[in-house]
N, C-alpha and C positions, 0 to 999 in steps of 0.2 A: 370370579367365583368359578370353581372347577366342577363340572358335572360328572356324574358317574358314567363310565362307559360300559359296554356289554362285556364285562370281564367277571372273573371270579369274585363272588361277594363274600367278604370276610364275615364270619359268624353265621353264615347261612347253613343251618344244621337240619332244616326240615326236609321232608321228602320232596321229590321233584315237583309235585303238584301244589305245594304249599306256597302261598304268597306271604312273604315276610317284609314288613315295612319298618324301617328304622327312622324314628323321629328324635331319638336321643343322640345328639351329635349330628354329623353330616347326614342329610336326608338320602335315603336309598329305598328302592323297591326291588326285591329279588325273588327269584324262583329257582329252586335248586341251587346251582353254583353260579348263576348268572345274575347280574344287576342291570336294571333298565338304564338306558342312556345311549348317547348323550341327549340332553334335553334341548330341543331346538330354540326355545325361548325361556327365560326365567319365569315368565307368566304361566307357562305350562306346568312347571315344577311347583310354583306357588299355589296354583289351583289345587293340585294334588294334596299338598300339605294342608291347605285350609280345610278341605273336605275331611281329611283323615284326622285332623285334630279337633274338629267340631263335635259337639254332643250328638251322639247317634250316628256319627260319620255322615252328616247330612247338612246341607246349606241351601238356602234359597238363591236363585240367580240374582235377585236384587242385592242380597248381602254380598255375594261374590263381586258384584259390580262396585259396591261401596268400598269394600276392603282392598280390592286389587287394582281398581282403576278410579280412584277418587277424583282425579283431575279431569275426567271426561264427562261429557253430557250423557244422559241415560241411554240414548240410542247407540252412541259410539261405545260406551262401556259394555252394553249388552252384546254388541258384535265382537268386542275383544274377548269377552268371557267365552263365547261360542268358539272363537278361534283357538283360545287357550285349551279348551276342552278337547277340540279335535286334535291338536298337537300332542296333548298328554296321552290320549288314547292311541295315537300312532306310535308314540314311544313305548308304551306298555305292550303294544301288540308284538313288539320284537321278542318278548319273552314267551309268546304263545299263550295258550289257555292254561289256567284260568286267569292269569295276570291281565290278558287282553280285555277281560270283562270287569276289571277292578272298579272302573268308574262307569256309572250309569246316570241318565238324566231324562227329564221330561221338560215341558215348557216352563215349569216353575222351580224345580229343584234339581240339585246335583247330589249324588250320594255314592258311597263306596261299599263294596261287598263286605258283608259281615264275616265272611270266611277268612279274610286277611288277618294275619297275626301282626299286631302292632306292639313294638317293644315298650312304648310309653304306657299303654294300657296295662300290659302285663306287670310293669314296674309299679304302677299306682295300685293295682290290685294286690300285689305282694305287700306293699306298705300297709294298706288298710286291713288285710287279713292278719298281719302281725300285730297291729295296734288293737285288734279285737280280742286277742288272746289275753289270758291272765298273766300277770308278772311271773317270771320264772325263767329257767334255762331255755325252754322252747321258744318263748317270745324273744328273749335276748338274742338267740341264734338267728331267728328269722328277721328281726329288725336289723341286726348287723349285716346279714346277707343282702337284704334289700337296699340298705344304705350304701353298700359297696358300689352300686351303680350311681355314678355321679355325672353322667352325660347331660349336657345342656339341651333342654327341649328346643327343637327347631333352631339349632345353632346357625343354620344358613340364613336366618332372618332375625338378626339381633335388634333391629329397630322397628319392625312392623308391629303396629298395635294389635293386630289379630293374633300375632305370635306371642306378644308380651303377656296378654291376659292368661292364657293357659300355662305359660312359663311361671308366672307368679303363683298360680294355684298349686302347681307341682312343688315349687320351692317352699311354700307354706306347709304342705303335707310332709315334705322331707324334714323340715324343722320340727314339726310336731313329733315325728318319729324319733329324731335325735334327742329331744327333751324327754320323751318317754323312756328311752333307753338309759339316759343318764339318771333319771329319777329312780328307775327300777334298780339300777346298780347301787345307787346311794342307799337304798333301803335294804340292800343285801339280797336282792333277787337277781338271778343271772350271774354274770361275771362281776363279782363284788370286790375283787382285789383293788386296793387303793389306786394302782396305776391304771386299771381298767375304768374306774369311776372318773379319774382325772382326764383320761383320754376322751371319754364320752362328753364331758363338759367342755373340753377344748374344742371338739368338733362343733358343739352348739355355738360357742362364742365366735369361732372362726367364720361361721356362716351368718351370724346375727350379732354384731358387736353391741347392739342396744339392749341385748338380753341381760338385765341386771341379775337374773337368777343364775345364769352361767358365769357372769363376771364375778358375782359374790362367791360362788363355789371355788373359782380359781384363786381369788384373792386369799381366801382362807387356807387353801391347800398350799399355795406358794409361800405364804408366811410361815406356816407350820413346818414346811420342809426346808426352811432356811434360805429361801430365794426371794428376798424382799424386792429386788429389782424387777422380777417378773410380776410380783403382786402390784407394784406401782404401775407397771406398764399396762396390765389388764385394767386396773382402776382408771387410768387416764384415757385409755382407748375407749372404754365405755362412756366416760364423761364426754369425750370429744364427739362420739357418734350421736349421743343424745343432744348435744349442743347444735349439731348440724340439723336437727329436726326442731330446733327451737325449744328444747326441753332441758331441764336440769335433773341431776340424779335425785332419786327419792330419799327421804330421811332414812329409810331402812338400809339402802345401799351405803350411804355415808356412815351409818352406825356399824354395818358389817366391816367396813374398812377400818374404822377407828378401833373397834373391839379386837379384830385380828392383829392389828399393829400393836396394840397394847399388850396382848397376850404374848407377842413375840419380843416384847421389851423394846419396841421402837416408838418414835414419835407418832401421834395419832394421824398426822397428815404430812406428806412431804412438801417442801417448799414449791416444787414444780406443780404439785396438785393445787396448792393455794393460788399460785399465779394463774393456773388454768381456770380456776373457779372465778377469779376476778375478771378474766377476759370473756368467759362464757356468757351467753345471754341468760337473763334471769329465768328461773324455772317457773312453773305454773303457780298461781296464787294459792294460798292455803285452802281456799274454798273450792278450788277446781279439783275435779276427780279424774284420775287416769289410771288405767290398769297397769299393774306391774307384775310381771311373771316371776314368781319366786318358788323356792323349794321348801317343803316342810317334810322332813323324813326322819325316821328313827332307825338306828342300826343296833343290833344286839352286840354288846361287849362280850369279851371272853368269859367273864364271870356271870353272864346272864343278865347284866344290868342294861336297861335301855337308855341310851344316851342320845340326846337331840344334838344334831350337828348343823342344822340349818333351821331357820325360823321364818315365818311369813312376815311381810312388810309391816312395820309399825312406825308410827309417827312420834313415838317416845323412845328414849334410849333403851337398849337392851343390855342387861348386866348379867347375862347367863354365865354360869360357872362350868357348864358341861364342856368337855373337850371333844373336838371333832374326830371323825374316824381315822384320819391320817396322823393324828397326834397321839393315838393310843399307845 
């Protein structure tokens, strides 16, 4: 693992006195045009990351011991945390003030200065602010801009439990934003061109293949555009992802595929999908309940007629006659 040296920090745009922390992608702490480093031990860098990613930028010493040194007895772990803190402060001191005072501690806690700018916090705030807006061009633009940032949170720590939890929370928030963007566009709010709607659902499905909502939208679009091979691929990929979780596709999703294939003049299910269904684990019993994320949206047709292009999950066949937005 390569540590950052005291070199020019890419993306450091703040004034010389601003502490900028990068948690999306490789970790770095910079001030002006310089980045802190090299880190004498991975534990020093990890302690910084743990504190900066924690709620309130604050952790107890006991938590730091448990997360960073789980294999040591309490006394040895406490000494290791103190040593890691000392090394981290020494590394940050190379940037001068205020970076030298980024980390502070007492006998019970370790915390980070609230003055530091952390890219992950800025990114999360941008996502939440965009989601709080009403559907329309402004929300579309802000969601798209926020989702353009795709850096992995704490990429330097792919396996640490303390990094996995905040990474999963950020991934869930990003997926919420992707689905909101796709739903808005499908309803005619924001960038509602067919290709923009399709691209939004493709992004949802790429990041979450078990999303029947996104898979169903893609199946309909691909069949309507004359790309049955892509529709089959999306259908089977979603089935496979669900099977890996011990689940089967919902009746709604199966009906979406069958209806879209029928409207395209094709068989209701390909042989490959039937073979996959035979191999996949059985889905949940009828009496079991599970949440299925789906889309229910209406788009205004050129003549002013409201046409439904997606419907909520149903356990009975859907025989709707309305045509989707991409087949108008």
